[in-house]
C-alpha positions as CSV (number, residue, x, y, z in Angstrom):
1,X,84.1,-41.4,-67.6
2,X,81.6,-38.7,-68.5
3,X,78.5,-37.8,-66.4
4,X,75.8,-35.6,-67.8
5,X,73.1,-34.1,-65.6
6,X,69.9,-32.9,-67.3
7,X,67.5,-30.8,-65.3
8,X,64.5,-28.6,-66.0
9,X,65.8,-25.3,-64.7
10,X,65.9,-21.7,-65.8
11,X,69.3,-20.1,-65.6
12,X,69.6,-17.5,-63.0
13,X,72.2,-14.7,-62.6
14,X,71.9,-14.7,-58.9
15,X,71.9,-18.4,-58.0
16,X,72.5,-19.0,-54.3
17,X,73.5,-22.6,-54.9
18,X,76.0,-22.1,-57.8
19,X,79.1,-21.9,-55.7
20,X,78.3,-25.3,-54.1
21,X,77.6,-26.9,-57.5
22,X,80.8,-25.5,-58.8
23,X,82.7,-26.9,-55.8
24,X,81.3,-30.4,-56.4
25,X,81.9,-30.3,-60.1
26,X,85.5,-29.2,-59.6
27,X,86.1,-31.9,-56.9
28,X,84.6,-34.6,-59.2
29,X,86.9,-33.5,-62.1
30,X,89.7,-35.7,-60.8
31,X,87.5,-38.8,-61.5
32,X,85.2,-37.8,-64.3
33,X,84.0,-35.1,-66.6
34,X,80.7,-33.9,-65.2
35,X,78.4,-31.5,-67.1
36,X,75.0,-30.0,-66.1
37,X,72.5,-29.1,-68.8
38,X,69.7,-26.8,-67.8
39,X,66.7,-27.4,-70.0
40,X,64.0,-24.7,-70.2
41,X,61.9,-23.9,-73.3
42,X,58.4,-22.5,-74.1
43,X,56.8,-25.9,-73.6
44,X,58.3,-26.3,-70.2
45,X,57.1,-22.8,-69.4
46,X,53.6,-23.8,-70.4
47,X,53.8,-26.9,-68.1
48,X,53.8,-24.6,-65.0
49,X,50.2,-23.7,-65.8
50,X,49.1,-27.2,-66.9
51,X,47.6,-30.2,-65.2
52,X,50.0,-32.8,-63.8
53,X,49.3,-35.2,-66.7
54,X,50.0,-32.5,-69.4
55,X,53.0,-31.2,-67.5
56,X,54.5,-34.7,-67.3
57,X,54.0,-35.0,-71.0
58,X,55.7,-31.7,-71.7
59,X,58.6,-32.5,-69.5
60,X,59.1,-35.9,-71.0
61,X,58.9,-34.5,-74.6
62,X,61.5,-31.8,-73.7
63,X,63.9,-34.4,-72.4
64,X,63.2,-37.1,-75.0
65,X,66.0,-35.8,-77.3
66,X,68.5,-36.0,-74.4
67,X,67.9,-39.7,-73.8
68,X,71.3,-40.5,-75.1
69,X,73.6,-43.4,-75.5
70,X,75.2,-44.4,-72.2
71,X,73.5,-45.4,-69.0
72,X,70.4,-43.4,-68.4
73,X,69.2,-42.8,-64.8
74,X,66.0,-41.0,-64.0
75,X,65.4,-39.5,-60.6
76,X,61.8,-40.3,-59.7
77,X,60.5,-40.1,-56.1
78,X,58.2,-43.1,-56.5
79,X,61.1,-45.4,-57.6
80,X,63.5,-47.5,-55.5
81,X,65.4,-45.5,-52.9
82,X,69.1,-45.9,-53.1
83,X,71.9,-45.1,-50.6
84,X,75.2,-43.5,-51.5
85,X,77.0,-46.9,-52.1
86,X,74.2,-48.2,-54.3
87,X,74.2,-44.9,-56.2
88,X,78.0,-45.1,-56.6
89,X,77.7,-48.7,-58.0
90,X,75.5,-47.3,-60.8
91,X,78.6,-45.6,-62.2
92,X,80.8,-48.7,-62.0
93,X,82.3,-49.7,-65.3
94,X,80.4,-47.1,-67.3
95,X,81.8,-44.7,-69.9
96,X,78.8,-42.4,-70.0
97,X,76.1,-41.8,-67.4
98,X,73.2,-39.5,-68.0
99,X,71.0,-38.4,-65.0
100,X,67.6,-36.7,-65.4
101,X,65.8,-34.5,-62.9
102,X,62.3,-33.7,-64.1
103,X,59.9,-30.9,-63.4
104,X,57.5,-30.4,-60.5
105,X,55.3,-33.3,-61.7
106,X,58.1,-35.7,-62.7
107,X,58.1,-37.6,-66.0
108,X,55.6,-39.8,-67.8
109,X,55.9,-43.5,-67.1
110,X,56.9,-44.1,-70.7
111,X,59.9,-41.8,-70.4
112,X,61.0,-43.5,-67.2
113,X,60.8,-47.0,-68.8
114,X,63.0,-45.8,-71.7
115,X,65.8,-45.2,-69.2
116,X,68.0,-48.0,-67.8
117,X,66.9,-47.4,-64.2
118,X,64.8,-45.0,-62.1
119,X,65.9,-44.2,-58.6
120,X,64.9,-42.0,-55.6
121,X,66.9,-40.1,-53.1
122,X,63.8,-40.2,-50.8
123,X,60.3,-39.0,-50.5
124,X,61.0,-35.4,-49.6
125,X,60.4,-32.7,-52.2
126,X,63.3,-30.5,-53.1
127,X,63.3,-27.4,-55.3
128,X,65.0,-28.0,-58.6
129,X,68.0,-25.8,-57.7
130,X,68.5,-27.7,-54.4
131,X,68.0,-31.1,-56.1
132,X,70.8,-30.0,-58.5
133,X,73.1,-29.4,-55.5
134,X,72.2,-32.7,-53.8
135,X,72.8,-34.6,-57.1
136,X,76.1,-32.9,-57.7
137,X,77.2,-33.8,-54.2
138,X,76.1,-37.4,-54.6
139,X,77.9,-37.7,-57.9
140,X,81.1,-36.5,-56.2
141,X,80.5,-38.8,-53.3
142,X,79.7,-41.8,-55.6
143,X,82.9,-41.2,-57.5
144,X,84.8,-40.9,-54.2
145,X,83.5,-44.2,-53.1
146,X,84.5,-45.9,-56.3
147,X,88.0,-44.5,-56.2
148,X,88.5,-45.0,-52.4
149,X,88.8,-41.3,-51.8
150,X,88.4,-40.3,-48.2
151,X,85.6,-37.9,-48.8
152,X,82.9,-40.5,-48.1
153,X,84.2,-41.4,-44.7
């Protein structure tokens, strides 16, 4: 199984969360290949100063080329909330899973409907870097659930 995480994020040399992310990716390696792709370009940079509507369009356009074959899951706070077991079941019997974390304003509805499913981890707002940690942990937890690994207990 291969899991790809796409996130709008600017690489940082001094990332407080990177050791945690590395830990979860290493732990998940026994079950799946997990890769994180940080997307940041001049259009995304412009989105920071744009209206919500324009920012959503710029985020969606930047991610459009990454909507790949496989099962595409968009994280969207206004979508159905899932618990860890429901999240784990999204991976079941899949060869490739792609997860998308948008920018501060999220994605356009059109981008969301092009995915297979949109889910929410809740209504709270997380920074992109912290959302990446939470998603990495939930990916490992989900894989642990599917493989009856004791981590979930």
